[in-house]
Biotite code that builds the C-alpha atoms (Angstrom):
import biotite.structure as struc

atoms = struc.array([
    struc.Atom([-222.612, -158.870, -4.124], chain_id="A", res_id=1, res_name="MET", atom_name="CA", element="C"),
    struc.Atom([-220.732, -156.363, -6.311], chain_id="A", res_id=2, res_name="ARG", atom_name="CA", element="C"),
    struc.Atom([-220.292, -159.056, -8.941], chain_id="A", res_id=3, res_name="LYS", atom_name="CA", element="C"),
    struc.Atom([-224.012, -159.861, -8.983], chain_id="A", res_id=4, res_name="ARG", atom_name="CA", element="C"),
    struc.Atom([-225.057, -156.211, -9.181], chain_id="A", res_id=5, res_name="ILE", atom_name="CA", element="C"),
    struc.Atom([-222.589, -155.714, -12.053], chain_id="A", res_id=6, res_name="ALA", atom_name="CA", element="C"),
    struc.Atom([-224.134, -158.718, -13.827], chain_id="A", res_id=7, res_name="MET", atom_name="CA", element="C"),
    struc.Atom([-227.634, -157.237, -13.462], chain_id="A", res_id=8, res_name="ILE", atom_name="CA", element="C"),
    struc.Atom([-226.463, -153.878, -14.834], chain_id="A", res_id=9, res_name="LEU", atom_name="CA", element="C"),
    struc.Atom([-224.813, -155.698, -17.740], chain_id="A", res_id=10, res_name="TRP", atom_name="CA", element="C"),
    struc.Atom([-228.081, -157.470, -18.373], chain_id="A", res_id=11, res_name="GLY", atom_name="CA", element="C"),
    struc.Atom([-229.997, -154.188, -18.383], chain_id="A", res_id=12, res_name="LEU", atom_name="CA", element="C"),
    struc.Atom([-227.749, -152.956, -21.182], chain_id="A", res_id=13, res_name="PHE", atom_name="CA", element="C"),
    struc.Atom([-228.751, -155.893, -23.345], chain_id="A", res_id=14, res_name="PHE", atom_name="CA", element="C"),
    struc.Atom([-232.402, -155.405, -22.416], chain_id="A", res_id=15, res_name="ALA", atom_name="CA", element="C"),
    struc.Atom([-232.219, -151.980, -24.030], chain_id="A", res_id=16, res_name="LEU", atom_name="CA", element="C"),
    struc.Atom([-230.210, -153.123, -27.050], chain_id="A", res_id=17, res_name="VAL", atom_name="CA", element="C"),
    struc.Atom([-232.115, -155.765, -29.061], chain_id="A", res_id=18, res_name="PRO", atom_name="CA", element="C"),
    struc.Atom([-230.197, -158.888, -29.907], chain_id="A", res_id=19, res_name="ALA", atom_name="CA", element="C"),
    struc.Atom([-229.394, -159.328, -33.611], chain_id="A", res_id=20, res_name="PRO", atom_name="CA", element="C"),
    struc.Atom([-232.260, -160.906, -35.495], chain_id="A", res_id=21, res_name="GLY", atom_name="CA", element="C"),
    struc.Atom([-234.857, -160.565, -32.720], chain_id="A", res_id=22, res_name="CYS", atom_name="CA", element="C"),
    struc.Atom([-236.402, -157.356, -34.026], chain_id="A", res_id=23, res_name="VAL", atom_name="CA", element="C"),
    struc.Atom([-235.560, -157.360, -37.702], chain_id="A", res_id=24, res_name="SER", atom_name="CA", element="C"),
    struc.Atom([-237.090, -160.837, -38.012], chain_id="A", res_id=25, res_name="HIS", atom_name="CA", element="C"),
    struc.Atom([-239.979, -160.370, -35.588], chain_id="A", res_id=26, res_name="GLY", atom_name="CA", element="C"),
    struc.Atom([-242.307, -162.462, -37.735], chain_id="A", res_id=27, res_name="GLY", atom_name="CA", element="C"),
    struc.Atom([-239.962, -165.458, -37.629], chain_id="A", res_id=28, res_name="ASP", atom_name="CA", element="C"),
    struc.Atom([-239.594, -165.120, -33.869], chain_id="A", res_id=29, res_name="PHE", atom_name="CA", element="C"),
    struc.Atom([-243.380, -165.118, -33.505], chain_id="A", res_id=30, res_name="GLN", atom_name="CA", element="C"),
    struc.Atom([-243.688, -168.303, -35.552], chain_id="A", res_id=31, res_name="ARG", atom_name="CA", element="C"),
    struc.Atom([-240.891, -169.958, -33.589], chain_id="A", res_id=32, res_name="ASP", atom_name="CA", element="C"),
    struc.Atom([-242.796, -169.275, -30.394], chain_id="A", res_id=33, res_name="PHE", atom_name="CA", element="C"),
    struc.Atom([-245.709, -171.383, -31.565], chain_id="A", res_id=34, res_name="GLN", atom_name="CA", element="C"),
    struc.Atom([-243.466, -174.344, -30.683], chain_id="A", res_id=35, res_name="THR", atom_name="CA", element="C"),
    struc.Atom([-243.405, -172.944, -27.118], chain_id="A", res_id=36, res_name="ILE", atom_name="CA", element="C"),
    struc.Atom([-239.629, -173.164, -26.915], chain_id="A", res_id=37, res_name="ASP", atom_name="CA", element="C"),
    struc.Atom([-238.230, -170.120, -25.075], chain_id="A", res_id=38, res_name="PRO", atom_name="CA", element="C"),
    struc.Atom([-234.712, -171.541, -24.827], chain_id="A", res_id=39, res_name="SER", atom_name="CA", element="C"),
    struc.Atom([-232.154, -168.743, -24.632], chain_id="A", res_id=40, res_name="GLY", atom_name="CA", element="C"),
    struc.Atom([-231.280, -165.894, -22.294], chain_id="A", res_id=41, res_name="GLN", atom_name="CA", element="C"),
    struc.Atom([-233.708, -163.117, -21.411], chain_id="A", res_id=42, res_name="TRP", atom_name="CA", element="C"),
    struc.Atom([-233.108, -159.660, -19.916], chain_id="A", res_id=43, res_name="TYR", atom_name="CA", element="C"),
    struc.Atom([-235.616, -157.428, -18.138], chain_id="A", res_id=44, res_name="SER", atom_name="CA", element="C"),
    struc.Atom([-235.328, -154.210, -16.155], chain_id="A", res_id=45, res_name="LEU", atom_name="CA", element="C"),
    struc.Atom([-234.727, -156.186, -12.968], chain_id="A", res_id=46, res_name="GLN", atom_name="CA", element="C"),
    struc.Atom([-233.258, -159.553, -13.895], chain_id="A", res_id=47, res_name="GLY", atom_name="CA", element="C"),
    struc.Atom([-231.656, -162.130, -16.154], chain_id="A", res_id=48, res_name="VAL", atom_name="CA", element="C"),
    struc.Atom([-233.327, -165.454, -16.977], chain_id="A", res_id=49, res_name="LEU", atom_name="CA", element="C"),
    struc.Atom([-231.728, -168.400, -18.770], chain_id="A", res_id=50, res_name="SER", atom_name="CA", element="C"),
    struc.Atom([-234.041, -171.104, -20.099], chain_id="A", res_id=51, res_name="LEU", atom_name="CA", element="C"),
    struc.Atom([-233.618, -174.471, -21.813], chain_id="A", res_id=52, res_name="MET", atom_name="CA", element="C"),
    struc.Atom([-236.547, -176.678, -22.796], chain_id="A", res_id=53, res_name="LEU", atom_name="CA", element="C"),
    struc.Atom([-236.752, -180.414, -23.329], chain_id="A", res_id=54, res_name="THR", atom_name="CA", element="C"),
    struc.Atom([-240.119, -182.127, -23.630], chain_id="A", res_id=55, res_name="GLY", atom_name="CA", element="C"),
    struc.Atom([-242.370, -180.910, -20.798], chain_id="A", res_id=56, res_name="ASP", atom_name="CA", element="C"),
    struc.Atom([-239.458, -179.738, -18.638], chain_id="A", res_id=57, res_name="ALA", atom_name="CA", element="C"),
    struc.Atom([-238.224, -176.141, -18.609], chain_id="A", res_id=58, res_name="LEU", atom_name="CA", element="C"),
    struc.Atom([-234.836, -175.724, -16.906], chain_id="A", res_id=59, res_name="SER", atom_name="CA", element="C"),
    struc.Atom([-234.109, -172.241, -15.590], chain_id="A", res_id=60, res_name="PHE", atom_name="CA", element="C"),
    struc.Atom([-231.394, -170.112, -13.999], chain_id="A", res_id=61, res_name="SER", atom_name="CA", element="C"),
    struc.Atom([-232.529, -166.728, -12.660], chain_id="A", res_id=62, res_name="TYR", atom_name="CA", element="C"),
    struc.Atom([-230.952, -163.715, -10.983], chain_id="A", res_id=63, res_name="SER", atom_name="CA", element="C"),
    struc.Atom([-232.595, -160.379, -10.221], chain_id="A", res_id=64, res_name="ALA", atom_name="CA", element="C"),
    struc.Atom([-232.674, -157.364, -7.938], chain_id="A", res_id=65, res_name="VAL", atom_name="CA", element="C"),
    struc.Atom([-236.024, -155.803, -7.015], chain_id="A", res_id=66, res_name="PHE", atom_name="CA", element="C"),
    struc.Atom([-237.572, -153.273, -4.652], chain_id="A", res_id=67, res_name="GLY", atom_name="CA", element="C"),
    struc.Atom([-236.324, -150.057, -3.075], chain_id="A", res_id=68, res_name="ALA", atom_name="CA", element="C"),
    struc.Atom([-234.034, -151.989, -0.726], chain_id="A", res_id=69, res_name="THR", atom_name="CA", element="C"),
    struc.Atom([-232.548, -154.152, -3.503], chain_id="A", res_id=70, res_name="ALA", atom_name="CA", element="C"),
    struc.Atom([-233.891, -157.592, -2.596], chain_id="A", res_id=71, res_name="HIS", atom_name="CA", element="C"),
    struc.Atom([-232.133, -160.446, -4.385], chain_id="A", res_id=72, res_name="ILE", atom_name="CA", element="C"),
    struc.Atom([-233.634, -163.252, -6.472], chain_id="A", res_id=73, res_name="CYS", atom_name="CA", element="C"),
    struc.Atom([-231.341, -166.209, -7.021], chain_id="A", res_id=74, res_name="ASP", atom_name="CA", element="C"),
    struc.Atom([-232.652, -169.542, -8.249], chain_id="A", res_id=75, res_name="GLY", atom_name="CA", element="C"),
    struc.Atom([-232.162, -172.539, -10.505], chain_id="A", res_id=76, res_name="ALA", atom_name="CA", element="C"),
    struc.Atom([-234.317, -175.585, -11.112], chain_id="A", res_id=77, res_name="GLY", atom_name="CA", element="C"),
    struc.Atom([-236.700, -177.370, -13.446], chain_id="A", res_id=78, res_name="VAL", atom_name="CA", element="C"),
    struc.Atom([-240.323, -176.326, -14.025], chain_id="A", res_id=79, res_name="ALA", atom_name="CA", element="C"),
    struc.Atom([-242.882, -178.790, -15.372], chain_id="A", res_id=80, res_name="GLY", atom_name="CA", element="C"),
    struc.Atom([-245.594, -178.164, -17.980], chain_id="A", res_id=81, res_name="LEU", atom_name="CA", element="C"),
    struc.Atom([-249.033, -177.748, -16.346], chain_id="A", res_id=82, res_name="VAL", atom_name="CA", element="C"),
    struc.Atom([-250.949, -176.487, -19.370], chain_id="A", res_id=83, res_name="LYS", atom_name="CA", element="C"),
    struc.Atom([-250.248, -175.041, -22.790], chain_id="A", res_id=84, res_name="ASN", atom_name="CA", element="C"),
    struc.Atom([-247.673, -172.278, -22.395], chain_id="A", res_id=85, res_name="GLY", atom_name="CA", element="C"),
    struc.Atom([-247.381, -172.543, -18.587], chain_id="A", res_id=86, res_name="GLU", atom_name="CA", element="C"),
    struc.Atom([-244.644, -174.260, -16.586], chain_id="A", res_id=87, res_name="TYR", atom_name="CA", element="C"),
    struc.Atom([-244.442, -174.369, -12.788], chain_id="A", res_id=88, res_name="GLN", atom_name="CA", element="C"),
    struc.Atom([-241.676, -174.871, -10.262], chain_id="A", res_id=89, res_name="TYR", atom_name="CA", element="C"),
    struc.Atom([-242.765, -175.741, -6.720], chain_id="A", res_id=90, res_name="ALA", atom_name="CA", element="C"),
    struc.Atom([-241.045, -176.304, -3.377], chain_id="A", res_id=91, res_name="ASP", atom_name="CA", element="C"),
    struc.Atom([-242.088, -176.256, 0.281], chain_id="A", res_id=92, res_name="GLU", atom_name="CA", element="C"),
    struc.Atom([-242.552, -172.454, 0.296], chain_id="A", res_id=93, res_name="GLN", atom_name="CA", element="C"),
    struc.Atom([-244.570, -171.912, -2.854], chain_id="A", res_id=94, res_name="GLY", atom_name="CA", element="C"),
    struc.Atom([-244.934, -172.122, -6.625], chain_id="A", res_id=95, res_name="THR", atom_name="CA", element="C"),
    struc.Atom([-243.717, -169.902, -9.440], chain_id="A", res_id=96, res_name="VAL", atom_name="CA", element="C"),
    struc.Atom([-245.211, -169.950, -12.945], chain_id="A", res_id=97, res_name="SER", atom_name="CA", element="C"),
    struc.Atom([-243.367, -169.354, -16.213], chain_id="A", res_id=98, res_name="PHE", atom_name="CA", element="C"),
    struc.Atom([-245.876, -168.157, -18.831], chain_id="A", res_id=99, res_name="LEU", atom_name="CA", element="C"),
    struc.Atom([-244.682, -168.399, -22.427], chain_id="A", res_id=100, res_name="VAL", atom_name="CA", element="C"),
    struc.Atom([-246.285, -166.945, -25.552], chain_id="A", res_id=101, res_name="ASP", atom_name="CA", element="C"),
    struc.Atom([-245.381, -164.983, -28.663], chain_id="A", res_id=102, res_name="GLY", atom_name="CA", element="C"),
    struc.Atom([-244.717, -161.838, -26.634], chain_id="A", res_id=103, res_name="ARG", atom_name="CA", element="C"),
    struc.Atom([-242.043, -163.405, -24.418], chain_id="A", res_id=104, res_name="GLY", atom_name="CA", element="C"),
    struc.Atom([-241.890, -164.924, -20.927], chain_id="A", res_id=105, res_name="VAL", atom_name="CA", element="C"),
    struc.Atom([-243.601, -163.849, -17.727], chain_id="A", res_id=106, res_name="ARG", atom_name="CA", element="C"),
    struc.Atom([-242.726, -165.090, -14.246], chain_id="A", res_id=107, res_name="MET", atom_name="CA", element="C"),
    struc.Atom([-245.284, -164.774, -11.454], chain_id="A", res_id=108, res_name="GLN", atom_name="CA", element="C"),
    struc.Atom([-246.128, -166.227, -8.060], chain_id="A", res_id=109, res_name="THR", atom_name="CA", element="C"),
    struc.Atom([-248.787, -168.924, -8.376], chain_id="A", res_id=110, res_name="ALA", atom_name="CA", element="C"),
    struc.Atom([-248.984, -169.887, -4.714], chain_id="A", res_id=111, res_name="GLU", atom_name="CA", element="C"),
    struc.Atom([-247.246, -169.061, -1.425], chain_id="A", res_id=112, res_name="GLY", atom_name="CA", element="C"),
    struc.Atom([-243.827, -167.396, -1.651], chain_id="A", res_id=113, res_name="ILE", atom_name="CA", element="C"),
    struc.Atom([-241.230, -167.917, -4.368], chain_id="A", res_id=114, res_name="VAL", atom_name="CA", element="C"),
    struc.Atom([-238.419, -169.263, -2.204], chain_id="A", res_id=115, res_name="SER", atom_name="CA", element="C"),
    struc.Atom([-235.545, -167.932, -4.303], chain_id="A", res_id=116, res_name="PHE", atom_name="CA", element="C"),
    struc.Atom([-236.962, -164.383, -4.275], chain_id="A", res_id=117, res_name="CYS", atom_name="CA", element="C"),
    struc.Atom([-238.798, -164.032, -0.973], chain_id="A", res_id=118, res_name="GLY", atom_name="CA", element="C"),
    struc.Atom([-241.883, -162.057, -0.025], chain_id="A", res_id=119, res_name="ALA", atom_name="CA", element="C"),
    struc.Atom([-243.159, -159.085, -2.044], chain_id="A", res_id=120, res_name="ASN", atom_name="CA", element="C"),
    struc.Atom([-241.491, -160.189, -5.269], chain_id="A", res_id=121, res_name="TRP", atom_name="CA", element="C"),
    struc.Atom([-243.605, -158.555, -8.023], chain_id="A", res_id=122, res_name="PRO", atom_name="CA", element="C"),
    struc.Atom([-242.815, -161.122, -10.706], chain_id="A", res_id=123, res_name="GLY", atom_name="CA", element="C"),
    struc.Atom([-240.815, -160.401, -13.839], chain_id="A", res_id=124, res_name="ASP", atom_name="CA", element="C"),
    struc.Atom([-241.603, -159.845, -17.519], chain_id="A", res_id=125, res_name="THR", atom_name="CA", element="C"),
    struc.Atom([-239.263, -160.574, -20.420], chain_id="A", res_id=126, res_name="PHE", atom_name="CA", element="C"),
    struc.Atom([-240.019, -159.393, -23.942], chain_id="A", res_id=127, res_name="THR", atom_name="CA", element="C"),
    struc.Atom([-238.490, -160.503, -27.211], chain_id="A", res_id=128, res_name="LYS", atom_name="CA", element="C"),
    struc.Atom([-236.476, -157.243, -27.393], chain_id="A", res_id=129, res_name="ASP", atom_name="CA", element="C"),
    struc.Atom([-234.392, -158.567, -24.488], chain_id="A", res_id=130, res_name="GLY", atom_name="CA", element="C"),
    struc.Atom([-233.854, -162.046, -25.923], chain_id="A", res_id=131, res_name="TYR", atom_name="CA", element="C"),
    struc.Atom([-230.577, -163.716, -26.931], chain_id="A", res_id=132, res_name="LYS", atom_name="CA", element="C"),
    struc.Atom([-230.782, -167.175, -28.544], chain_id="A", res_id=133, res_name="PRO", atom_name="CA", element="C"),
    struc.Atom([-228.858, -170.213, -27.353], chain_id="A", res_id=134, res_name="ALA", atom_name="CA", element="C"),
    struc.Atom([-225.292, -170.582, -28.631], chain_id="A", res_id=135, res_name="GLU", atom_name="CA", element="C"),
    struc.Atom([-223.917, -173.674, -30.350], chain_id="A", res_id=136, res_name="ALA", atom_name="CA", element="C"),
    struc.Atom([-220.842, -175.159, -28.646], chain_id="A", res_id=137, res_name="CYS", atom_name="CA", element="C"),
    struc.Atom([-218.852, -178.373, -29.054], chain_id="A", res_id=138, res_name="HIS", atom_name="CA", element="C"),
    struc.Atom([-217.433, -180.604, -26.372], chain_id="A", res_id=139, res_name="VAL", atom_name="CA", element="C"),
    struc.Atom([-213.658, -180.064, -26.153], chain_id="A", res_id=140, res_name="ALA", atom_name="CA", element="C"),
    struc.Atom([-212.942, -182.504, -23.315], chain_id="A", res_id=141, res_name="ALA", atom_name="CA", element="C"),
    struc.Atom([-212.895, -186.267, -23.789], chain_id="A", res_id=142, res_name="GLU", atom_name="CA", element="C"),
    struc.Atom([-216.054, -186.460, -21.667], chain_id="A", res_id=143, res_name="LYS", atom_name="CA", element="C"),
    struc.Atom([-218.345, -183.823, -20.131], chain_id="A", res_id=144, res_name="SER", atom_name="CA", element="C"),
    struc.Atom([-220.945, -184.775, -17.511], chain_id="A", res_id=145, res_name="TRP", atom_name="CA", element="C"),
    struc.Atom([-224.443, -183.376, -17.121], chain_id="A", res_id=146, res_name="PHE", atom_name="CA", element="C"),
    struc.Atom([-225.343, -182.048, -13.669], chain_id="A", res_id=147, res_name="HIS", atom_name="CA", element="C"),
    struc.Atom([-228.722, -181.420, -12.029], chain_id="A", res_id=148, res_name="VAL", atom_name="CA", element="C"),
    struc.Atom([-230.136, -177.926, -12.639], chain_id="A", res_id=149, res_name="VAL", atom_name="CA", element="C"),
    struc.Atom([-230.112, -176.630, -9.062], chain_id="A", res_id=150, res_name="MET", atom_name="CA", element="C"),
    struc.Atom([-228.346, -174.084, -6.820], chain_id="A", res_id=151, res_name="PRO", atom_name="CA", element="C"),
    struc.Atom([-224.595, -174.621, -6.552], chain_id="A", res_id=152, res_name="SER", atom_name="CA", element="C"),
    struc.Atom([-222.960, -177.013, -6.098], chain_id="A", res_id=153, res_name="PRO", atom_name="CA", element="C"),
    struc.Atom([-225.017, -179.102, -8.558], chain_id="A", res_id=154, res_name="PRO", atom_name="CA", element="C"),
    struc.Atom([-225.193, -182.875, -8.283], chain_id="A", res_id=155, res_name="GLU", atom_name="CA", element="C"),
    struc.Atom([-223.508, -184.969, -10.965], chain_id="A", res_id=156, res_name="LYS", atom_name="CA", element="C"),
    struc.Atom([-225.789, -187.095, -13.159], chain_id="A", res_id=157, res_name="ARG", atom_name="CA", element="C"),
    struc.Atom([-225.091, -190.321, -15.012], chain_id="A", res_id=158, res_name="LYS", atom_name="CA", element="C"),
    struc.Atom([-225.429, -188.792, -18.476], chain_id="A", res_id=159, res_name="GLY", atom_name="CA", element="C"),
    struc.Atom([-222.511, -187.292, -20.373], chain_id="A", res_id=160, res_name="TYR", atom_name="CA", element="C"),
    struc.Atom([-221.420, -186.135, -23.816], chain_id="A", res_id=161, res_name="VAL", atom_name="CA", element="C"),
    struc.Atom([-218.126, -186.822, -25.550], chain_id="A", res_id=162, res_name="ILE", atom_name="CA", element="C"),
    struc.Atom([-215.580, -184.825, -27.518], chain_id="A", res_id=163, res_name="LYS", atom_name="CA", element="C"),
    struc.Atom([-217.023, -183.308, -30.686], chain_id="A", res_id=164, res_name="GLY", atom_name="CA", element="C"),
    struc.Atom([-220.685, -183.500, -29.607], chain_id="A", res_id=165, res_name="ASP", atom_name="CA", element="C"),
    struc.Atom([-222.693, -180.372, -30.364], chain_id="A", res_id=166, res_name="ARG", atom_name="CA", element="C"),
    struc.Atom([-224.648, -178.652, -27.576], chain_id="A", res_id=167, res_name="LEU", atom_name="CA", element="C"),
    struc.Atom([-227.032, -175.710, -27.441], chain_id="A", res_id=168, res_name="GLU", atom_name="CA", element="C"),
    struc.Atom([-226.013, -173.555, -24.476], chain_id="A", res_id=169, res_name="THR", atom_name="CA", element="C"),
    struc.Atom([-226.984, -170.488, -22.468], chain_id="A", res_id=170, res_name="VAL", atom_name="CA", element="C"),
    struc.Atom([-225.022, -169.043, -19.513], chain_id="A", res_id=171, res_name="PRO", atom_name="CA", element="C"),
    struc.Atom([-226.115, -169.997, -16.004], chain_id="A", res_id=172, res_name="ALA", atom_name="CA", element="C"),
    struc.Atom([-226.828, -166.738, -14.173], chain_id="A", res_id=173, res_name="CYS", atom_name="CA", element="C"),
    struc.Atom([-227.609, -167.870, -10.611], chain_id="A", res_id=174, res_name="HIS", atom_name="CA", element="C"),
    struc.Atom([-225.063, -167.501, -7.790], chain_id="A", res_id=175, res_name="GLU", atom_name="CA", element="C"),
    struc.Atom([-222.174, -169.904, -8.356], chain_id="A", res_id=176, res_name="GLY", atom_name="CA", element="C"),
    struc.Atom([-223.194, -170.438, -11.973], chain_id="A", res_id=177, res_name="GLY", atom_name="CA", element="C"),
    struc.Atom([-220.159, -168.729, -13.511], chain_id="A", res_id=178, res_name="ASP", atom_name="CA", element="C"),
    struc.Atom([-218.500, -172.070, -14.267], chain_id="A", res_id=179, res_name="GLN", atom_name="CA", element="C"),
    struc.Atom([-221.626, -173.577, -15.834], chain_id="A", res_id=180, res_name="TRP", atom_name="CA", element="C"),
    struc.Atom([-223.936, -173.361, -18.820], chain_id="A", res_id=181, res_name="VAL", atom_name="CA", element="C"),
    struc.Atom([-227.438, -174.695, -19.306], chain_id="A", res_id=182, res_name="LEU", atom_name="CA", element="C"),
    struc.Atom([-226.911, -177.158, -22.129], chain_id="A", res_id=183, res_name="ALA", atom_name="CA", element="C"),
    struc.Atom([-229.147, -179.218, -24.409], chain_id="A", res_id=184, res_name="ARG", atom_name="CA", element="C"),
    struc.Atom([-227.927, -182.228, -26.356], chain_id="A", res_id=185, res_name="TYR", atom_name="CA", element="C"),
    struc.Atom([-230.177, -183.670, -29.055], chain_id="A", res_id=186, res_name="LYS", atom_name="CA", element="C"),
    struc.Atom([-229.298, -187.328, -29.551], chain_id="A", res_id=187, res_name="GLY", atom_name="CA", element="C"),
    struc.Atom([-230.771, -189.732, -32.076], chain_id="A", res_id=188, res_name="THR", atom_name="CA", element="C"),
    struc.Atom([-233.255, -191.111, -29.538], chain_id="A", res_id=189, res_name="LYS", atom_name="CA", element="C"),
    struc.Atom([-233.350, -188.732, -26.585], chain_id="A", res_id=190, res_name="VAL", atom_name="CA", element="C"),
    struc.Atom([-232.729, -185.062, -25.768], chain_id="A", res_id=191, res_name="THR", atom_name="CA", element="C"),
    struc.Atom([-230.894, -184.209, -22.535], chain_id="A", res_id=192, res_name="THR", atom_name="CA", element="C"),
    struc.Atom([-230.718, -180.886, -20.669], chain_id="A", res_id=193, res_name="VAL", atom_name="CA", element="C"),
    struc.Atom([-228.585, -180.064, -17.647], chain_id="A", res_id=194, res_name="GLY", atom_name="CA", element="C"),
    struc.Atom([-225.754, -177.989, -16.290], chain_id="A", res_id=195, res_name="LEU", atom_name="CA", element="C"),
    struc.Atom([-222.420, -178.613, -18.012], chain_id="A", res_id=196, res_name="VAL", atom_name="CA", element="C"),
    struc.Atom([-219.021, -177.215, -17.056], chain_id="A", res_id=197, res_name="ARG", atom_name="CA", element="C"),
    struc.Atom([-218.104, -174.296, -19.276], chain_id="A", res_id=198, res_name="LYS", atom_name="CA", element="C"),
    struc.Atom([-214.418, -175.225, -19.349], chain_id="A", res_id=199, res_name="ASP", atom_name="CA", element="C"),
    struc.Atom([-215.197, -178.563, -21.062], chain_id="A", res_id=200, res_name="THR", atom_name="CA", element="C"),
    struc.Atom([-216.673, -176.800, -24.109], chain_id="A", res_id=201, res_name="LEU", atom_name="CA", element="C"),
    struc.Atom([-215.423, -174.892, -27.111], chain_id="A", res_id=202, res_name="GLU", atom_name="CA", element="C"),
    struc.Atom([-217.719, -172.073, -28.211], chain_id="A", res_id=203, res_name="CYS", atom_name="CA", element="C"),
    struc.Atom([-217.447, -169.504, -31.031], chain_id="A", res_id=204, res_name="PRO", atom_name="CA", element="C"),
])
């Protein structure tokens, strides 16, 4: 618990200190958002959200603390595109929407209860002042496997990348995500997103 609260406080610091390039090049950021690609890490007053987009699928890792009694949000999964600028993740308890536009990203309850936050979650809003872009890393291991974007421990998938391959990455911020990054590999024919072990990569 102490570790997670420390992570949230660390995130709040970055929310108040704009990431390089996000403010000084606001016009470019606005144009980039017309592609509806919010991939990167976002900080708000209550949480941290990592996103990686491929096609109509938006993979996310989210951690937050809200309310007077410090309720915890802790989730990871894949939201699907339902209409322009809106992605939804649903399970047996309810549905959460991720709304993306030039101003940033907004999370809100669409139906029922957001299972990874619980009742009375007010939603979360992330602006471009709290945005950090994805980081380029290279595979250092002979082979690095993609895993399903889900709460830990994630399931291993069939896809993998090999030594020297370039990935776009953002840290996984959900519980148990310390050893993982959300990674996107753009191949010649297909783009793959998933959780990849951090210790198999070499990053700047």
